C-alpha positions, 0 to 999 in steps of 0.5 A: 237202111243202115242205122245211123247215129242220127237215127238213134238221136232221131228216136229219142227226139221223137220220144220227147214231145218238145222236139218232135216238130224238129225232126218230123221231116226226117222221121218221114224219110226213115220210115219203112227203112230196115223195119223188121217183120213183127213177130207172132204174138205169144199170147198172154199170161195167167200170172195171178195179181199180187201186191205189185200186180202181175209184172211189167209191160215192156214196149220195144220200138225202132220208132217205126214198129212196135212190140209189147211184151210182159216180164215179171218184176224179177225178170222172167218173161211172161209173154215175149209178144203180147201184141205188135205193130203186125197184130191183126185182130177183130178189135184192132182197127187201127194197128199199133204205130211206132210211137206207143207208150204205157200209162204212168199208173199201173193197170189193174185187172185183166186189161192193158191200156196202150197209148198210141201217140201217133195215131191218137188211139187207146187200145185195150188188150186182154192180159190173159189171152193177149187179145185186143179188145177195143179201141178208142180214138181220142182225136177226130179232126186233129192229131191229139198226141196222147201222153197218159191215161189214168183210170179212176173207176171202171166208168171214168178215166182221163186221157192227157192230150198234148196237141191243141186243135186250132179249128175254131169250129171244133166240138166242145170236147175236141179242143186239144191240149187238154184233159179228156174224160172218158168212159172205159166201159163204154169206150166213149168220150164223155167230157173234157177239162179245159187247162187254159186257165192254169196259164193265166197271165202267160202269152196267149200263144202258150198252150198247156201241152199236158204230159204225164198224170197220177192220181193221189187220194181223189185228185189228178195231178197233171204235168204241163210242159207249156210251150207254143205251137212250134216249141220255140217259146215256153213258159215255166212248167206247171202241175195242175191239181184237178178234183176228180169229182167235179172235173174242176182245177183246184190249184196250180203249182208253178215249177219256178225256173223249170221248162219242158217238164215231161216226167212225173211220179207219185210215191206209194203213199202219195205223200211225194211227187217227183218231176224231171224237166229236161229244159227246152230244145233250141233246134237240135237234140241238145236241151237248155241246162239252165231250164232243167232240173229234178224237183220233189214236192210234198203234199200238205195236209191242208191241200196243195204242194210245196217244194221239198228239194231240187237238183240242177243238172250239174248236181246229177251228172253232166246231162240233163234229166230225161223224161221218166222218173220213179220212186224206188221207195218213199225215200229214193228216186230213180231217173235217167239223164240225157246224153249227147254225141261228139257233135254236141257242144261240149263234146260227148256225154253219157246217158246215166241212170241216177238214184237220189236218196231223200232220207237222212240229214247232213251233206250227204242227203240228196247226193246222187249215185250213178247206177248205170252208164251208156256205152257209146251212143246217147238217148239209149237209156229209156224209161224207168219203173218201180214197184215199191211194195216188192223192192224192185226197179226196172230200166230200159236200155236200148244199147246193151246186147241189142236191148235189155231191161235191167233190174235193180233191187231196193235195199239189197247188198252188203254195201247197203246201197239204196239200189243194186243191180240184180241182172239184165234180161232180154224180152223178145230176142226174135225181132231185136226191137230194143226196149224203150218204155215200161209200164205196170200191170 
């Protein structure tokens, strides 16, 4: 089956939790069409962990199959394919689907964790050998659609589960639309944090639908998308602070006027959080710009969050913010915006990669700079990740030369821009799956 413009829009929609339901039927019809054979694994890497870890995890996908590779923050390929949808191993009872992402928080130690949203499974992969060590299903009687994994210690981690479980007889730990507590060492579910109290006062038909999460100084910050079961109704998104000692909600910050928020990042110091919100989708792949934006919040010394600044889509470019954001440095934020094709209302709009400077004063402070644009199609610029300690950022691009990862250096160049393009790299040209998601390890 030839890849069409609709196929690419479909792929982007599948990556966005708020619009998955709109394309589920079309996705089923496309499965199995022109899906390439996954390549054999090239094994792991013996690169030593440094100040920025070992490097970056690159997840390439056509939304039917997945290939996971490793690269350094300089762009060198460490493993073209450490694991893929075609991998078969004693510890891998559930093959990777075409909907796999990595945790927001970089992995540390000798194991990667992959989040299979379609299969509701976590997979642990040995960095050095490339072997799948174990898997854990985070749903039993329902499709949980896990979005993130945050490890607190060798015996405790959190998993955000997007989908609710409507079964009235479900087990206490299987409620869904919550934060699951797991023991990574035992590969076992040990508890659950109910997020329903964070929506107190809202329509009971609105579910928390947590997406990304970050850990800062003993607090887990969880971003709630907050939509109805069919995604037609939404509430303002929220950031929920959870005490990791008692697994209890400490504070709820409502992101006034912002809906469908799905991207979250913390600065290296933990003093700032950044959130991107594409808004809600009204039956197609064009989001509501009135509900969209970028917001940066500061953590107060006495506890809680205070909004420091925000940008509307019109201030960032023609498109709305996507689902990924990263701190390039304490004072610079990097994000991708969503474009649209010629069929969308208002005509075609490019995807863009945008940097925002938070430092300084006066009218230039916070002025966004477009670093990269898509060439012909929308929904091709994917996830962004940065290693602040090494002054490096990476951005996934599914369009250029069949799919590349762009590198940007912080504070380099004669023009002293915040981020300067320093090359584009292919991870595994053997199979040709385009890079979509990035992680750190």
